[in-house]
A tleap script that builds the chain and sets N, CA, C and O, in Angstrom:
source leaprc.protein.ff14SB
mol = sequence {
  NMET LYS TYR SER LEU LEU HIE ARG VAL ASP
  ALA GLU GLY VAL LEU HIE PHE GLY LEU GLU
  LEU GLY GLU GLU TYR ALA ASN LYS PHE VAL
  ARG VAL THR VAL GLU GLY VAL GLY PRO ALA
  SER GLY ASP ALA PRO LEU SER ASP GLU GLU
  TRP SER LYS ARG VAL LYS ASP LEU ALA GLY
  LYS TRP LEU GLY GLU PHE GLU ARG PRO PRO
  GLN GLY GLU TYR GLU GLN ARG GLU GLU LEU
  CSER
}
set mol.1.N position { 0.208 8.168 -16.423 }
set mol.1.CA position { 0.982 7.757 -15.276 }
set mol.1.C position { 0.061 7.769 -14.058 }
set mol.1.O position { -0.741 8.687 -13.888 }
set mol.2.N position { 0.179 6.747 -13.215 }
set mol.2.CA position { -0.629 6.668 -12.018 }
set mol.2.C position { 0.236 6.153 -10.883 }
set mol.2.O position { 0.934 5.152 -11.048 }
set mol.3.N position { 0.206 6.814 -9.739 }
set mol.3.CA position { 0.963 6.409 -8.564 }
set mol.3.C position { 0.000 6.104 -7.440 }
set mol.3.O position { -1.082 6.687 -7.363 }
set mol.4.N position { 0.385 5.205 -6.578 }
set mol.4.CA position { -0.376 4.925 -5.374 }
set mol.4.C position { 0.592 5.007 -4.203 }
set mol.4.O position { 1.580 4.275 -4.157 }
set mol.5.N position { 0.313 5.890 -3.267 }
set mol.5.CA position { 1.170 6.084 -2.104 }
set mol.5.C position { 0.371 5.813 -0.845 }
set mol.5.O position { -0.837 6.047 -0.811 }
set mol.6.N position { 1.031 5.324 0.183 }
set mol.6.CA position { 0.387 5.112 1.467 }
set mol.6.C position { 1.238 5.795 2.522 }
set mol.6.O position { 2.380 5.398 2.752 }
set mol.7.N position { 0.692 6.818 3.163 }
set mol.7.CA position { 1.403 7.568 4.189 }
set mol.7.C position { 0.485 7.757 5.386 }
set mol.7.O position { -0.738 7.791 5.250 }
set mol.8.N position { 1.096 7.880 6.566 }
set mol.8.CA position { 0.337 8.131 7.794 }
set mol.8.C position { 0.194 9.635 7.999 }
set mol.8.O position { 1.156 10.384 7.834 }
set mol.9.N position { -1.004 10.072 8.358 }
set mol.9.CA position { -1.254 11.463 8.701 }
set mol.9.C position { -0.757 11.675 10.124 }
set mol.9.O position { -1.001 10.834 10.989 }
set mol.10.N position { -0.059 12.790 10.386 }
set mol.10.CA position { 0.518 12.998 11.715 }
set mol.10.C position { -0.559 13.340 12.745 }
set mol.10.O position { -1.732 13.482 12.403 }
set mol.11.N position { -0.151 13.469 14.003 }
set mol.11.CA position { -1.083 13.680 15.114 }
set mol.11.C position { -1.876 14.975 14.975 }
set mol.11.O position { -2.954 15.104 15.554 }
set mol.12.N position { -1.354 15.933 14.216 }
set mol.12.CA position { -2.070 17.193 14.006 }
set mol.12.C position { -2.994 17.125 12.793 }
set mol.12.O position { -3.640 18.117 12.456 }
set mol.13.N position { -3.067 15.977 12.138 }
set mol.13.CA position { -3.937 15.821 10.982 }
set mol.13.C position { -3.331 16.326 9.688 }
set mol.13.O position { -4.053 16.608 8.731 }
set mol.14.N position { -1.996 16.444 9.648 }
set mol.14.CA position { -1.315 16.963 8.461 }
set mol.14.C position { -0.604 15.815 7.750 }
set mol.14.O position { 0.080 15.009 8.379 }
set mol.15.N position { -0.774 15.754 6.438 }
set mol.15.CA position { -0.111 14.756 5.611 }
set mol.15.C position { 1.076 15.404 4.914 }
set mol.15.O position { 0.917 16.404 4.215 }
set mol.16.N position { 2.259 14.842 5.100 }
set mol.16.CA position { 3.468 15.341 4.453 }
set mol.16.C position { 3.990 14.246 3.521 }
set mol.16.O position { 4.177 13.109 3.954 }
set mol.17.N position { 4.224 14.570 2.261 }
set mol.17.CA position { 4.846 13.613 1.360 }
set mol.17.C position { 5.468 14.356 0.191 }
set mol.17.O position { 5.087 15.483 -0.126 }
set mol.18.N position { 6.429 13.705 -0.440 }
set mol.18.CA position { 7.053 14.263 -1.630 }
set mol.18.C position { 7.031 13.208 -2.726 }
set mol.18.O position { 7.190 12.016 -2.462 }
set mol.19.N position { 6.835 13.657 -3.946 }
set mol.19.CA position { 6.784 12.729 -5.066 }
set mol.19.C position { 7.446 13.395 -6.265 }
set mol.19.O position { 6.945 14.388 -6.791 }
set mol.20.N position { 8.576 12.839 -6.690 }
set mol.20.CA position { 9.281 13.384 -7.844 }
set mol.20.C position { 8.699 12.767 -9.110 }
set mol.20.O position { 8.780 11.555 -9.312 }
set mol.21.N position { 8.112 13.608 -9.962 }
set mol.21.CA position { 7.461 13.130 -11.176 }
set mol.21.C position { 8.333 13.265 -12.418 }
set mol.21.O position { 8.070 12.611 -13.427 }
set mol.22.N position { 9.352 14.090 -12.364 }
set mol.22.CA position { 10.219 14.282 -13.519 }
set mol.22.C position { 9.915 15.589 -14.226 }
set mol.22.O position { 8.856 16.190 -14.045 }
set mol.23.N position { 10.871 16.009 -15.032 }
set mol.23.CA position { 10.767 17.302 -15.708 }
set mol.23.C position { 9.582 17.397 -16.662 }
set mol.23.O position { 9.078 18.494 -16.900 }
set mol.24.N position { 9.127 16.275 -17.213 }
set mol.24.CA position { 7.998 16.346 -18.153 }
set mol.24.C position { 6.713 16.832 -17.479 }
set mol.24.O position { 5.768 17.231 -18.160 }
set mol.25.N position { 6.674 16.798 -16.131 }
set mol.25.CA position { 5.497 17.281 -15.403 }
set mol.25.C position { 5.718 18.660 -14.792 }
set mol.25.O position { 4.832 19.177 -14.111 }
set mol.26.N position { 6.881 19.264 -15.021 }
set mol.26.CA position { 7.168 20.584 -14.464 }
set mol.26.C position { 6.162 21.600 -14.979 }
set mol.26.O position { 5.824 21.604 -16.163 }
set mol.27.N position { 5.685 22.464 -14.087 }
set mol.27.CA position { 4.742 23.541 -14.414 }
set mol.27.C position { 3.414 23.050 -14.973 }
set mol.27.O position { 2.749 23.771 -15.717 }
set mol.28.N position { 3.022 21.820 -14.619 }
set mol.28.CA position { 1.735 21.275 -15.050 }
set mol.28.C position { 0.899 20.939 -13.817 }
set mol.28.O position { 1.432 20.740 -12.726 }
set mol.29.N position { -0.399 20.880 -14.008 }
set mol.29.CA position { -1.290 20.494 -12.926 }
set mol.29.C position { -1.345 18.978 -12.799 }
set mol.29.O position { -1.261 18.265 -13.799 }
set mol.30.N position { -1.483 18.485 -11.577 }
set mol.30.CA position { -1.724 17.067 -11.316 }
set mol.30.C position { -2.881 16.989 -10.314 }
set mol.30.O position { -3.160 17.949 -9.596 }
set mol.31.N position { -3.529 15.860 -10.279 }
set mol.31.CA position { -4.638 15.662 -9.351 }
set mol.31.C position { -4.183 14.748 -8.220 }
set mol.31.O position { -3.607 13.687 -8.461 }
set mol.32.N position { -4.444 15.165 -6.986 }
set mol.32.CA position { -4.154 14.355 -5.810 }
set mol.32.C position { -5.487 14.010 -5.171 }
set mol.32.O position { -6.258 14.902 -4.815 }
set mol.33.N position { -5.763 12.720 -5.025 }
set mol.33.CA position { -7.001 12.264 -4.414 }
set mol.33.C position { -6.680 11.665 -3.055 }
set mol.33.O position { -5.796 10.817 -2.938 }
set mol.34.N position { -7.395 12.103 -2.030 }
set mol.34.CA position { -7.182 11.594 -0.674 }
set mol.34.C position { -8.301 10.615 -0.357 }
set mol.34.O position { -9.482 10.948 -0.453 }
set mol.35.N position { -7.913 9.402 0.022 }
set mol.35.CA position { -8.871 8.351 0.354 }
set mol.35.C position { -8.392 7.683 1.632 }
set mol.35.O position { -7.301 7.114 1.667 }
set mol.36.N position { -9.195 7.749 2.673 }
set mol.36.CA position { -8.810 7.144 3.943 }
set mol.36.C position { -8.780 5.627 3.851 }
set mol.36.O position { -9.609 5.027 3.167 }
set mol.37.N position { -7.836 5.010 4.532 }
set mol.37.CA position { -7.738 3.553 4.614 }
set mol.37.C position { -7.507 3.178 6.064 }
set mol.37.O position { -7.079 4.010 6.864 }
set mol.38.N position { -7.785 1.945 6.401 }
set mol.38.CA position { -7.527 1.476 7.756 }
set mol.38.C position { -8.657 1.869 8.700 }
set mol.38.O position { -9.777 2.136 8.265 }
set mol.39.N position { -8.352 1.902 9.997 }
set mol.39.CA position { -9.384 2.206 10.992 }
set mol.39.C position { -9.988 3.595 10.761 }
set mol.39.O position { -9.311 4.509 10.291 }
set mol.40.N position { -11.268 3.733 11.098 }
set mol.40.CA position { -11.922 5.037 10.977 }
set mol.40.C position { -11.260 6.024 11.915 }
set mol.40.O position { -10.687 5.633 12.932 }
set mol.41.N position { -11.333 7.300 11.579 }
set mol.41.CA position { -10.707 8.302 12.428 }
set mol.41.C position { -11.289 8.207 13.830 }
set mol.41.O position { -12.493 8.024 14.005 }
set mol.42.N position { -10.435 8.332 14.806 }
set mol.42.CA position { -10.867 8.225 16.193 }
set mol.42.C position { -10.689 6.823 16.754 }
set mol.42.O position { -10.651 6.659 17.974 }
set mol.43.N position { -10.580 5.802 15.902 }
set mol.43.CA position { -10.349 4.449 16.385 }
set mol.43.C position { -8.885 4.287 16.755 }
set mol.43.O position { -7.998 4.655 15.985 }
set mol.44.N position { -8.638 3.742 17.925 }
set mol.44.CA position { -7.263 3.498 18.352 }
set mol.44.C position { -6.733 2.262 17.638 }
set mol.44.O position { -7.504 1.344 17.357 }
set mol.45.N position { -5.426 2.211 17.333 }
set mol.45.CA position { -4.864 0.999 16.747 }
set mol.45.C position { -5.018 -0.176 17.712 }
set mol.45.O position { -5.136 0.019 18.922 }
set mol.46.N position { -5.015 -1.374 17.180 }
set mol.46.CA position { -5.163 -2.559 18.013 }
set mol.46.C position { -3.953 -2.735 18.917 }
set mol.46.O position { -2.818 -2.513 18.495 }
set mol.47.N position { -4.193 -3.128 20.147 }
set mol.47.CA position { -3.091 -3.458 21.057 }
set mol.47.C position { -2.488 -4.783 20.603 }
set mol.47.O position { -3.079 -5.484 19.781 }
set mol.48.N position { -1.319 -5.129 21.131 }
set mol.48.CA position { -0.688 -6.404 20.785 }
set mol.48.C position { -1.607 -7.574 21.114 }
set mol.48.O position { -1.690 -8.539 20.355 }
set mol.49.N position { -2.294 -7.484 22.244 }
set mol.49.CA position { -3.194 -8.561 22.663 }
set mol.49.C position { -4.395 -8.675 21.716 }
set mol.49.O position { -4.792 -9.780 21.346 }
set mol.50.N position { -4.973 -7.528 21.325 }
set mol.50.CA position { -6.108 -7.537 20.396 }
set mol.50.C position { -5.693 -8.061 19.027 }
set mol.50.O position { -6.432 -8.813 18.392 }
set mol.51.N position { -4.501 -7.658 18.575 }
set mol.51.CA position { -3.996 -8.121 17.284 }
set mol.51.C position { -3.795 -9.635 17.307 }
set mol.51.O position { -4.182 -10.332 16.369 }
set mol.52.N position { -3.188 -10.140 18.387 }
set mol.52.CA position { -2.950 -11.573 18.519 }
set mol.52.C position { -4.270 -12.345 18.492 }
set mol.52.O position { -4.371 -13.382 17.835 }
set mol.53.N position { -5.284 -11.841 19.206 }
set mol.53.CA position { -6.600 -12.498 19.214 }
set mol.53.C position { -7.201 -12.498 17.812 }
set mol.53.O position { -7.772 -13.498 17.377 }
set mol.54.N position { -7.072 -11.381 17.109 }
set mol.54.CA position { -7.622 -11.288 15.750 }
set mol.54.C position { -6.963 -12.307 14.822 }
set mol.54.O position { -7.644 -12.974 14.044 }
set mol.55.N position { -5.643 -12.424 14.906 }
set mol.55.CA position { -4.917 -13.381 14.067 }
set mol.55.C position { -5.324 -14.801 14.415 }
set mol.55.O position { -5.547 -15.613 13.517 }
set mol.56.N position { -5.426 -15.118 15.704 }
set mol.56.CA position { -5.815 -16.475 16.123 }
set mol.56.C position { -7.243 -16.802 15.685 }
set mol.56.O position { -7.540 -17.950 15.353 }
set mol.57.N position { -8.129 -15.802 15.682 }
set mol.57.CA position { -9.509 -16.024 15.227 }
set mol.57.C position { -9.555 -16.369 13.742 }
set mol.57.O position { -10.458 -17.079 13.298 }
set mol.58.N position { -8.584 -15.869 12.967 }
set mol.58.CA position { -8.549 -16.139 11.530 }
set mol.58.C position { -7.877 -17.474 11.198 }
set mol.58.O position { -8.070 -18.014 10.108 }
set mol.59.N position { -7.100 -17.998 12.126 }
set mol.59.CA position { -6.347 -19.233 11.872 }
set mol.59.C position { -7.288 -20.374 11.512 }
set mol.59.O position { -8.283 -20.613 12.195 }
set mol.60.N position { -6.959 -21.077 10.425 }
set mol.60.CA position { -7.745 -22.229 10.012 }
set mol.60.C position { -8.986 -21.886 9.200 }
set mol.60.O position { -9.759 -22.786 8.870 }
set mol.61.N position { -9.203 -20.623 8.868 }
set mol.61.CA position { -10.405 -20.211 8.144 }
set mol.61.C position { -10.320 -20.485 6.642 }
set mol.61.O position { -11.350 -20.640 5.987 }
set mol.62.N position { -9.100 -20.547 6.088 }
set mol.62.CA position { -8.942 -20.764 4.646 }
set mol.62.C position { -9.322 -22.191 4.302 }
set mol.62.O position { -8.791 -23.133 4.890 }
set mol.63.N position { -10.235 -22.362 3.357 }
set mol.63.CA position { -10.706 -23.694 3.005 }
set mol.63.C position { -10.240 -24.141 1.622 }
set mol.63.O position { -10.452 -25.292 1.242 }
set mol.64.N position { -9.612 -23.249 0.872 }
set mol.64.CA position { -9.170 -23.589 -0.474 }
set mol.64.C position { -7.788 -24.212 -0.480 }
set mol.64.O position { -7.230 -24.538 0.567 }
set mol.65.N position { -7.245 -24.371 -1.683 }
set mol.65.CA position { -5.901 -24.908 -1.854 }
set mol.65.C position { -4.934 -23.749 -2.084 }
set mol.65.O position { -5.284 -22.756 -2.721 }
set mol.66.N position { -3.735 -23.882 -1.567 }
set mol.66.CA position { -2.698 -22.902 -1.850 }
set mol.66.C position { -1.958 -23.374 -3.090 }
set mol.66.O position { -1.412 -24.477 -3.113 }
set mol.67.N position { -1.941 -22.553 -4.101 }
set mol.67.CA position { -1.234 -22.913 -5.323 }
set mol.67.C position { -0.631 -21.659 -5.930 }
set mol.67.O position { -1.183 -20.566 -5.807 }
set mol.68.N position { 0.479 -21.827 -6.569 }
set mol.68.CA position { 1.133 -20.713 -7.241 }
set mol.68.C position { 0.814 -20.813 -8.726 }
set mol.68.O position { 1.131 -21.813 -9.371 }
set mol.69.N position { 0.183 -19.766 -9.269 }
set mol.69.CA position { -0.134 -19.820 -10.697 }
set mol.69.C position { 1.135 -19.779 -11.533 }
set mol.69.O position { 2.185 -19.372 -11.036 }
set mol.70.N position { 1.060 -20.197 -12.806 }
set mol.70.CA position { 2.241 -20.160 -13.672 }
set mol.70.C position { 2.830 -18.754 -13.715 }
set mol.70.O position { 2.093 -17.769 -13.758 }
set mol.71.N position { 4.153 -18.664 -13.704 }
set mol.71.CA position { 4.830 -17.386 -13.654 }
set mol.71.C position { 5.255 -16.875 -15.024 }
set mol.71.O position { 5.766 -15.760 -15.131 }
set mol.72.N position { 5.058 -17.654 -16.057 }
set mol.72.CA position { 5.433 -17.212 -17.398 }
set mol.72.C position { 6.920 -17.407 -17.651 }
set mol.72.O position { 7.641 -17.961 -16.821 }
set mol.73.N position { 7.358 -16.948 -18.796 }
set mol.73.CA position { 8.753 -17.096 -19.189 }
set mol.73.C position { 9.578 -15.922 -18.698 }
set mol.73.O position { 9.081 -14.799 -18.610 }
set mol.74.N position { 10.829 -16.180 -18.379 }
set mol.74.CA position { 11.750 -15.136 -17.960 }
set mol.74.C position { 12.091 -14.261 -19.158 }
set mol.74.O position { 12.453 -14.760 -20.224 }
set mol.75.N position { 11.970 -12.942 -18.968 }
set mol.75.CA position { 12.252 -12.005 -20.048 }
set mol.75.C position { 13.751 -11.923 -20.299 }
set mol.75.O position { 14.525 -11.685 -19.372 }
set mol.76.N position { 14.163 -12.117 -21.547 }
set mol.76.CA position { 15.556 -11.995 -21.928 }
set mol.76.C position { 15.835 -10.544 -22.318 }
set mol.76.O position { 15.168 -9.995 -23.194 }
set mol.77.N position { 16.816 -9.926 -21.670 }
set mol.77.CA position { 17.130 -8.528 -21.938 }
set mol.77.C position { 18.537 -8.408 -22.500 }
set mol.77.O position { 19.382 -9.281 -22.298 }
set mol.78.N position { 18.768 -7.318 -23.204 }
set mol.78.CA position { 20.092 -7.059 -23.743 }
set mol.78.C position { 21.040 -6.703 -22.605 }
set mol.78.O position { 20.632 -6.141 -21.588 }
set mol.79.N position { 22.321 -7.046 -22.798 }
set mol.79.CA position { 23.342 -6.708 -21.810 }
set mol.79.C position { 23.519 -5.205 -21.703 }
set mol.79.O position { 23.465 -4.503 -22.713 }
set mol.80.N position { 23.729 -4.701 -20.493 }
set mol.80.CA position { 24.028 -3.287 -20.318 }
set mol.80.C position { 25.508 -3.069 -20.617 }
set mol.80.O position { 26.347 -3.905 -20.281 }
set mol.81.N position { 25.816 -1.961 -21.240 }
set mol.81.CA position { 27.230 -1.706 -21.555 }
set mol.81.C position { 27.841 -0.727 -20.593 }
set mol.81.O position { 29.022 -0.400 -20.711 }
savepdb mol mol.pdb
quit
């Protein structure tokens, strides 16, 4: 079993989260790996104006075709009783 969670660390640098794994994991060890994502620590989030400029700078950069790959067949399931 593998989970991926994304949570914000609070202003005091503390991460709070809960994850219910089920009784089969009761009294067992699990590994939690912390990996930073997003801006480096100390970097302020982008202002609305900076974000807008960033989005406008990216506009028109895609040179490929937009296409949706085949989605496969719809799975037929038994009726629930």
